[in-house]
C-alpha positions in Angstrom: 18.1 6.2 -11.2 18.2 9.3 -9.4 16.8 9.0 -6.1 15.4 12.1 -4.4 17.1 13.6 -1.3 15.3 12.7 2.0 15.6 10.7 4.7 12.7 7.7 5.8 13.5 7.0 9.2 11.3 9.4 10.4 8.2 8.7 8.1 9.0 4.8 9.6 9.0 5.6 13.1 6.1 7.9 13.3 3.8 5.2 11.1 4.6 2.7 13.4 4.4 4.6 16.7 0.6 3.9 17.1 0.4 0.5 16.8 -2.0 -1.1 19.5 -0.6 -3.2 22.5 -4.7 -4.3 23.2 -5.2 -8.0 23.2 -6.9 -9.7 20.3 -9.1 -12.9 19.7 -8.8 -14.5 16.6 -12.1 -14.2 14.5 -13.6 -17.5 13.2 -12.1 -16.9 9.6 -9.1 -15.6 10.6 -8.6 -18.6 12.4 -9.7 -20.4 9.0 -7.3 -18.2 7.1 -4.6 -19.2 9.1 -4.9 -23.0 8.6 -4.5 -22.5 4.9 -2.0 -19.8 4.6 1.0 -22.4 3.9 -0.7 -23.7 1.0 -1.1 -20.2 -0.7 1.4 -19.7 -3.7 3.2 -16.4 -3.7 5.5 -15.1 -6.7 7.8 -12.2 -6.2 8.8 -10.4 -9.6 10.6 -7.3 -10.4 8.9 -5.2 -13.4 10.2 -2.0 -15.0 7.5 0.2 -14.6 7.6 3.5 -15.4 11.2 3.2 -16.3 12.0 2.2 -12.5 12.3 -1.4 -10.8 9.4 -2.4 -8.9 8.5 -4.9 -6.7 5.1 -6.7 -7.1 4.0 -9.7 -4.9 1.0 -11.9 -6.1 -1.1 -14.2 -4.5 -2.5 -16.9 -6.3 -1.8 -19.2 -9.6 -2.0 -16.2 -12.1 1.0 -14.6 -12.9 0.3 -13.1 -16.3 -2.8 -12.1 -16.6 -3.1 -12.1 -20.5 -1.2 -15.5 -20.9 -4.2 -17.0 -19.2 -6.7 -18.8 -21.2 -10.2 -17.2 -21.1 -11.4 -20.4 -19.2 -8.9 -20.0 -16.3 -8.6 -16.6 -16.5 -9.9 -14.7 -13.1 -12.6 -12.3 -13.7 -11.4 -9.9 -11.0 -7.9 -8.5 -9.9 -7.9 -7.6 -6.1 -4.7 -4.6 -6.6 -3.4 -3.2 -2.8 -1.7 0.2 -3.0 0.1 0.5 0.1 0.7 3.4 2.3 4.0 5.0 3.1 6.6 3.7 3.4 5.0 1.1 1.1 7.1 -1.9 1.3 4.9 -4.5 -0.1 6.0 -7.4 2.0 4.6 -5.9 5.2 1.1 -6.2 3.0 1.8 -10.4 2.4 0.3 -11.6 5.4 -2.8 -9.3 4.7 -3.2 -10.1 1.3 -2.6 -14.3 1.9 -5.9 -14.0 4.3 -7.9 -12.1 2.3 -7.0 -14.3 -0.7 -8.0 -17.3 1.8 -11.0 -15.6 2.8 -12.4 -15.1 -0.4 -11.7 -18.7 -0.9 -8.7 -18.2 -3.5 -11.3 -17.3 -6.4 -9.1 -14.1 -7.5 -5.8 -13.1 -7.6 -4.1 -10.5 -4.7 -1.6 -8.3 -6.0 0.7 -5.7 -4.1 2.6 -3.1 -6.1 5.7 -1.6 -4.4 5.9 2.3 -4.6 8.5 3.4 -7.3 12.0 3.7 -5.9 11.4 1.3 -2.5 12.9 -1.4 -3.9 16.3 -2.7 -5.0 16.5 -5.4 -7.1 18.4 -8.2 -5.8 21.2 -9.4 -8.3 20.0 -13.1 -8.4 16.4 -11.7 -9.4 15.3 -11.2 -13.6 13.9 -7.6 -14.4 10.7 -8.3 -16.6 8.9 -6.0 -18.9 5.2 -5.8 -20.2 5.0 -6.0 -23.9 2.7 -3.0 -23.9 5.4 -0.8 -22.2 8.4 -0.4 -23.6 11.6 0.2 -21.5 12.6 3.9 -22.6 9.1 4.7 -21.4 9.1 6.9 -18.0 6.9 9.2 -15.7 8.3 12.4 -15.0 9.6 12.9 -10.9 8.3 9.4 -10.5 9.5 9.5 -6.9 7.0 12.1 -5.9 3.4 11.7 -5.0 2.2 12.6 -8.6 4.4 10.4 -10.4 3.4 7.7 -7.7 -0.1 7.8 -9.0 1.1 7.6 -12.6 3.2 4.8 -11.8 0.4 2.5 -10.6 -1.8 3.7 -13.6 1.2 2.7 -15.8 1.2 -0.9 -14.3 -2.2 -1.4 -13.9 -2.7 -0.3 -17.9 0.2 -2.7 -19.0 -0.8 -5.5 -16.7 -4.5 -6.2 -16.5 -6.8 -7.2 -19.7 -9.4 -4.9 -20.0 -11.9 -7.8 -19.5 -10.9 -8.4 -16.0 -12.4 -6.0 -13.5 -10.6 -4.4 -10.2 -11.0 -4.2 -6.6 -8.5 -1.4 -5.3 -7.6 -1.2 -1.7 -5.5 1.4 -0.9 -4.1 2.1 3.0 -3.1 5.8 3.9 -1.7 7.7 1.4 -2.7 4.3 -0.7 -6.4 5.5 -0.6 -5.2 8.9 -2.1 -3.7 7.5 -5.0 -6.4 5.1 -5.5 -9.0 7.8 -5.4 -6.4 9.5 -8.0 -6.5 6.1 -10.4 -10.2 6.4 -10.7 -10.1 10.0 -11.5 -7.2 9.8 -14.1 -8.2 6.7 -15.5 -11.8 6.2 -16.1 -11.0 3.6 -18.6 -9.7 1.2 -16.0 -12.8 -1.2 -14.9 -12.2 -0.2 -11.1 -15.8 -2.0 -9.7 -14.8 -0.7 -6.1 -12.4 0.7 -4.0 -11.8 0.4 0.0 -9.8 2.9 1.5 -8.1 1.7 4.8 -7.6 4.3 7.3 -7.3 6.8 4.5 -5.1 10.0 4.6 -6.6 11.9 1.5 -6.9 15.5 3.2 -5.2 17.8 5.8 -1.9 15.7 6.7 0.2 18.2 7.9 -2.8 19.1 10.4 -3.2 15.8 11.9 -1.3 15.0 15.3 1.3 13.0 13.3 2.0 15.0 10.5 2.3 18.2 12.6 5.5 16.3 13.9 6.3 14.6 10.6 6.2 18.1 8.9 8.8 19.7 9.9 11.0 16.5 9.8 10.4 15.9 6.1 10.3 19.6 4.5 12.6 21.3 6.4 15.4 19.0 7.8 15.0 16.2 4.6 18.6 17.0 3.5 20.0 16.5 7.0 18.3 13.5 7.6 19.0 12.6 4.1 23.0 12.9 4.7 22.7 11.1 7.9 20.9 8.1 7.0 23.9 7.8 4.1 26.6 8.2 6.3 24.9 5.5 9.1 23.6 3.1 6.9 25.4 2.9 3.7 28.7 1.6 5.5 26.9 -0.9 7.5 27.6 -4.1 6.0 24.5 -6.1 4.7 24.6 -8.6 7.1 24.4 -5.9 9.9 21.8 -4.3 8.0 19.7 -7.4 7.8 20.6 -8.5 11.8 19.3 -4.6 12.6 15.9 -5.1 10.3 15.0 -8.5 11.4 15.3 -7.7 15.2 13.5 -4.5 14.7 10.7 -6.4 13.3 10.6 -9.1 15.8 9.9 -6.2 18.6 7.0 -5.0 15.9 5.9 -8.8 16.5 5.9 -8.8 12.2 7.1 -12.2 10.4 7.0 -12.7 6.7 8.0 -15.1 4.1 9.7 -12.3 2.0 12.6 -10.5 3.3 12.2 -6.9 3.8 15.9 -6.1 2.8 15.2 -2.6 1.5 14.0 -1.7 4.7 17.3 0.1 5.7 18.7 0.9 2.2 19.5 4.9 1.9 18.1 5.2 -1.3 15.0 3.8 -0.6 14.4 5.4 2.6 15.3 8.8 0.8 12.7 8.0 -1.8 10.3 7.5 1.4 10.9 10.7 2.8 10.8 12.5 -0.3 7.1 11.1 -1.0 6.1 11.9 3.0 7.4 15.6 2.3 5.1 15.8 -1.0 2.2 14.0 1.1 2.4 17.1 3.7 2.5 19.6 1.2 -0.2 18.5 -1.3 -2.6 16.5 0.6 -4.5 19.3 2.1 -8.0 20.2 0.8 -10.3 16.8 0.7 -11.3 16.2 -3.4 -15.1 15.9 -2.8 -15.7 16.4 -6.7 -14.0 12.6 -6.9 -15.8 11.4 -4.1 -19.0 12.4 -5.3 -18.3 10.6 -8.8 -17.8 7.4 -7.4 -19.4 7.4 -3.9 -21.1 4.0 -4.5 -18.0 2.3 -5.3 -16.0 3.3 -2.2 -15.7 2.3 1.5 -14.2 4.5 3.9 -12.7 2.7 7.0 -11.3 5.1 9.7 -9.6 4.4 13.0 -10.7 5.8 16.6 -6.9 6.7 17.3 -5.9 7.4 14.1 -2.6 10.0 14.5 -3.1 10.6 10.5 -6.5 10.5 9.9 -8.4 11.4 13.4 -12.1 10.7 14.4 -12.9 14.5 13.2 -11.8 13.5 9.5 -14.6 10.7 9.8 -17.3 13.1 11.6 -16.9 15.2 8.8 -17.4 12.5 6.1 -20.3 11.4 7.7 -21.8 14.7 7.6 -21.0 16.0 4.0 -21.8 12.3 2.4 -24.3 10.9 4.3 -25.5 8.1 2.0 -21.6 7.0 1.5 -20.5 3.7 3.2 -18.4 5.4 5.7 -17.2 3.2 8.6 -15.7 4.3 11.9 -13.3 1.0 13.7 -14.5 -0.6 16.9 -11.7 -2.5 17.4 -9.0 -0.4 18.3 -6.8 -1.3 14.8 -3.8 0.8 14.6 -3.4 2.8 11.5 -0.4 0.9 10.8 -2.6 -2.3 10.8 -0.3 -4.7 8.7 2.3 -4.4 11.9 -0.5 -6.6 14.0 -4.0 -6.4 12.6 -3.2 -7.9 9.0 -5.7 -10.8 9.5 -8.6 -8.6 11.4 -8.8 -6.2 8.4 -8.5 -9.2 5.9 -11.5 -10.6 7.4 -13.4 -7.1 7.8 -12.6 -6.5 3.8 -13.2 -10.3 3.2 -16.6 -9.9 5.0 -17.2 -6.4 2.6 -16.7 -8.3 -0.2 -18.6 -11.4 0.3 -21.8 -9.7 1.5 -22.0 -6.4 -0.3 -20.5 -6.7 -3.6 -22.6 -8.3 -6.2 -21.6 -11.5 -7.6 -19.0 -11.7 -10.5 
């Protein structure tokens, strides 16, 4: 498995730099969710998807939707496509809260991006019956490959009679829209696009910083990360990761063992460089075609998608469900605002979508 050269530390730093310090008051729903979170079953699995080892986190008792009898099979799957760095454990508190607030009626799954996970030695790599081990995706670590990676997983793991709600965060929003475009046969009934980076990324305040780092100095960053992190014992990397997450007030039950792996950081940086290059003009054709199925949620102080992008969307699609966050939630909401955002999404799901 070959990695693309790069260095993911600048991506991680840039994504985390806008975390809000404002005090937060838990809402009624998040308090309720916190009380039952410990009871939620969580499964960590590793699949070979498109020829690459992929981490999947699943909330709920359902692990294989094909094996479940029709009586107990859920009618809907909530599928989360993360941002970059797309480490699935970051999204677990959000997913568990969302599972609680939707009354545990549907599974909530999170997929890691291709190349963002190294499988522990004690874990078994699974394969879907419909996806042979030899099937590979061209340039799977790049942006187009990541899109195909998600399509491949959904086609192989979700029965045709199970409806899908996509939740895309940051570049996951861009990927979600492309999934809808390139795989129209998938039964996607709605897509929530959270802090969506779907246009002009290199022109944003954060993009102007990230573009030269990721596109011009990527090889130097790649070499530096390997020289600094590769010789580090695993226990030291784990210690640094734990202390960094404590500083960010993040706690999770699934260890983030890949956060400082040079291979994973290199792929995060490679994906980031393609984001800066490819995510330019907004694809209005996709939005027009799927507008009734889309909900956009922009931040007021988002360095990756400024308020002007929200205003442009409202102007160009006045009939769309396009919202601006009034709660001071940061772009990297999984680092401090998971329950708040889960409550918002759950409210939309429970009141806006038709009964299933």
